[in-house]
N, C-alpha and C positions, 0 to 999 in steps of 0.2 A: 206823712205824719202818723200813720197807723202804728208804726213801731214804738212811738212814745207812749202808747196806751199800756204797754207791758209794765214799765216801772210804776205807772199810775195805779194799775190794778194791784200790783204787788204791794204798794204802799197802803192802799185802802184795806186790803185783807189783813195786813199786819196791824193796823190801827184798830180794826174791828175786833180781832182776836184779843188784843191787849185790853180793850174796853170791857169785853165780856168776861174774861177770866182774871187777868192780873195786870195792872198797869204799872210800868216802871219807866222813869225818865231815861235811865241808861239804855234799856231796850229800845225805847222810842228813838233815841239819838242814833243808835246803831242802824235801825231800820231806815231812818231818813238819809244817813250817809250812804248806805248801800244803794238805795233807790237813786240818789244823786249821781253816784259813780256809774250806775247802769245807764243813766240818761246821757252822761258825758261820753260813754263808750259808743252808744248808738249814734250820737252826734258826730263823732270822729269818723264813723263809717260813711256818713253822708258826705263829709268833706273829701274823703278819698275817692268816692265814686263820681263826684262832680267834675273835677279836672280831667279824669280819664275819658269822660264822655265828650269833652271838648278837644281832646288831643288829635284825632284824625284830621280835623279841619285845619288846625294850626300847622300840623306837619305838612299837609297838602299845600298850604300857602307858602311855607318855607321852601318846599321843593320847587314850587312854581317860580318863586323869585330866584332861587339858585340856578334853575335851568335857564332862566332869562339872562342872568349874568354870564353863565357859561357860553351861551350862544353869542352874546355880544363880544366876549373875549375871543371866541373862535373866529368871528368875522374880522376882528381887528388883526389877528395873527395871520389870516389868509391875505389880507390886503397889504400888510406892511411887513417886510423882512427886516429883522433887527440885526445890528452889527455889534461888534465887540465893545467899542468905546462909546458910540452914540447910538442908542437904541431907536432914535427917531430918523436915522439916515437910511434911505432905501438901498437895496443891493446895487442898483444901477449907478448910484453916486459913489459907491466904494470901488466898483470895477466898471467904470463907464465905457471902457474900450471894448468890453466883451459882453455888454448887456444885450446887444443885438444877436450875438451868437446864442446866448442863453434862451432868448425868446423863441428862437427857431428850433430849439431842442425838442425831443419827444417827451411825452408825459412820463415815461419810465425813468428818465434822468432829470426830472425837473424839480426836485426838491427833496429835502430830508424830511419825509412825511411822518416817520415814526416818532412818537413821544415816549417811547419806552425808556425807563430809567437806565442811564448809561452805567453809573457806578453801582454795581451789585455788592462790592466789598470795599474796604478802605483803600483809597487811591495809592497810598504808599506801599501797603502790602501787595496790592495788585501789580505795581511796577516791579517790585523786587522778585515777585514770583514769576513774572514774565521774563525777566533776565535769566532766572534759573532754568525756565523751560526752554529758553533759546539755546542754552548749552546742550540740553537733552535733545533738542530738535536736530542739532548737527549730528549727534551720534545716531539718532534714529533714521535720519535721511540717508546716511551712509549705509546703514544696514539694509534699508529698502532697495538701495541702488546696487549693492553688492552682497546679496545673501549668500550664505555658506552653501556649498554644493554637497549633496549626499553621495559621497564616493565610497564610504565604507558600508559593507552589508550589515555590520553589527550596529550601525547607528540607527536609533529609534526616533529621537527628537532632539532639538537644540533650544536652549534658553539663551537669549541675549540680555545681558545685565549691564546697566549703566552705573558708573561710579561718579558721584558729584563732588568728591573730595572728602566726604564724610560717610555717606551711606551708599549701599548697593541696592538698586531697584531694577526689577525686571521690566523690560519695555517691549520685547518681542518673544514669541514662541513659534518655532518652525517645525512642521511635520512634512517631510518630503518637500514638495514644491510649494506648499501652503505656508504663508507667513502671516501670523496673527498678531496684531498689536494688542498689548495688555496694559492694564493699569500699573501703577508703581507698586507692584507686589513685592513684599519682602522675600529675601532668599532663605530657603530652609537648608541650613547647613550647620556644622559645628564650629567651634572656635579655631581648631587646628586648620580646617579647610579655609576659613576666612583669613587667618594669619598668613597662610601660604600665598593666597592671591594678593594680599596687600604687599607682600614682598616680591610680587611679580614672578611667582613660581607656580608651576602646574601642580594639581593635586587630584588624587583619586579617593573617592569616598570609601568608607569601611566595607560597605557591601559590594564594592566594585562596579556599581551600576552607573555612577556618575563620574565624569571626567571634567575637571575644571581647568580651563586654559586661559591665562590672562591676556587681555588686549593691552599691550604695553609696547612703548618704543621710547628710546632716549630717557629711560627712567621715569616716564610719564605713564600713569595707569589710567586708562579710559574706561575699563570695565572688564568683563570676562565672558567667555562662552561656556555653557554647561552642556556637555554631550551626554545623552542618556542612552543606555543600552540594556537590553534584556539578558544578554549573554555575559556581560561583565567586561571591564577594561583591564589591560595590563600596562606596564611601563613602556612596552614597545609601541603601544598605540599613541603615546604622547607625541612622538616625532611625526606621526602621520598627519596630525592636525596642526602641529606647531607652525609649519611653513605657511599654510593658507591663513592661519590666524594672524601671523605677522604681516601678511599682505593686507589684511583688513585693517590692522592697526595703522599701517602707513597711509591708507586711504582716509582714515579718520583724522590723522595728523594733517594731511594735505587740506582737508576741508577746514580744519581749525585755523591753519595758517592763512588760508584765503580769507576767512572771516575776519582775522586780525587786520588784514589790509583794507577790507571794504567796510568794516563796522567798528564803531567805537568800543573800546574794551569794557567800559562800565555800562553805558546805556544800550549798547547793541544797535544803535542807530547808524545809518550809513555815514561814512566819513566824508570830509570835504573833498578829498581826491576823487572819490567815487562820484560825488555830486558833480564835479567839474566834467568828468567823462560823460555822464548821462545827460547833463544839461546841454552840453555842446552837441551831442548826437541828436537830442530832441530838437534843438534850435536849427541845426542844418537840415533836418528832415522836414522842417516847416510844420511840425506838429502843433496843434491848437492847444497849447498848454500855457498856463500862467504861472510865473515864478512868484511864490508867496514866501515872505520872510517873517519869522516869529521871534520876538525878543521878550523874554520875561523880565519884568521890572519890579524890584522890591518884593519878590515872591519866594516864599520858603519852599523847599523840596522841588526846585526847578527841574532837576534831572528826572525825578520820579514822575512829575506831572507831564513832562515831555514824552516819557516812555508810554504813559497812559494815553496821551493824545495820539501817538503813533499806532498803538495797538487798536484803539477804538476807531480811529480814522480808517485804517485798513479794513476793519471788520464791517464798517458801514459804507465802504467803497467811496470815500470822499477825499482820500489823500493820495490817490495814485499808488505808487509802489511803497510809499511811506515817507517818513521824515529823514532829513539829512542834518547832522550836527556840524555846523560850520565853525562855531566857537563854543565857549563854555556855556553860555546862555542864549545862543543864537541858533535858530533852526530854520530849515527851508523845506519847501515841498513843491513839486511840479504837478499842479492840479489841472486836469483837463477842463477846458472852458465850459463844457456842458455840465460839469459838476460843481461849478463855483457857487451856484445858489444853494445846492445841497450842503456844500461845505459851510457856507455862512450860517445856515440854520443849525447845523450840527455843532459848530464852534460856539455859537451863542449858548446852546443848551449845555455844552461841556463846561463853560466857565460858570454858568449859573449854578450847576450842581456842585461844582467845587466850592463855591461860596457857601452854599447851604450845608456842606459837610465840614465847614471850618477851615477851608484852605483858600482864602481869598486870593485871587490872582489878577495881576495887571499884565496884559500882553499887548505889545505894539505890533502892528502889521504893516508890512510894505509889500508892494506887488509890482510886477512888470509883465506886460503882455507882448509876446513876440510878433504879433500880427501887424504891428506898425510898419508902414512901407519903408524900405531901405534901412531897416534897423540892423545894426551890427551886434555881434554876440557880446562884446565887452560893454557896449552901451546898454544892452538889455539888462545885464547884471548890475551896472551902475545905477540904472533907473530904479531898480528894486531897492537898492540901498538908500537912494535919495528919498524914496517914498517912505521907507522905514524911519529915517531921521526926522522927517516931517511929522510922522505919527508920534514919535517920542517927544518932540517939542510941543506938539499940540496937547498931549496929556500932562506935560510938566507945567504948562500954563494953566 
């Protein structure tokens, strides 16, 4: 209360001076208003300092309550594994035939423990970018498997450039036997050199230091190789590199043709024919893998979400070699039994994050375990489809 003596003293001095020298009601009113405003200002300072002194206590209480809630939530999540359609059903009830195998697994394979956010970017953009990178990956894998040999003494370095149908991007740089992967660096050249390559014709730069040879076959342009020399190139040097460049183009084409047979042209997921071969081989080898079928129901962007599921499932080691596309909106995976619990936790988080991002998804699951005694291959497949149909009917109800 000591601070309120300031306006009191100020008011008393003002009244005293007016009484002794000259009294005016106007001056008296101004003095009174000034002292009142000063008092209100001091009072507002008291109001601001009062809640601040109480803040640490309330914050501590809030944090305590929050931590208690978090611990309760964590205990619940450790006790109970949630499933896609019914979050109150335990893992053993979804895959009862393999629950014993999971219980005997090691701690390293016993659960999808990370709660790191799966979707770092928009799911649709992520899927389409993954498809683009799949095409680039075929090109890069061929380069790594069949790098160009340094046969010419004039050759200093080689740039391997990929063409995605629109732009040229550098993907590898080679110096002697050293092959270095690069980012999608743009190509430094002029319009004439670019036009020559787009027409599948070789080109030599103006300073004669760079020789561009296209990677092309059957009128299909995959990219080009840029050979750098300190001495300079001539037209006679083109033929020296043309034959080996053509051989590399044939290998790229071969990989692409194989990918067309084994992978879907749009989603880049394994095809149904490839699924049949791998599933039969896995079944005959008595591998402990469960066939899981996925069917998206009334879900937008089904293909893109399936691509995202494939990429992230492989990244977190819960989908085996990846997804197989059996029909337009039906997918399959051969999941090792010791990974089923990890897959269940991962898939739950996958669907929950999609819902939070504005892509609500309904997915029916069907499964079939090959460890049933005297089970035949066709019965194994049919059992998975029957399980899927039951799941669809359950959700329709």
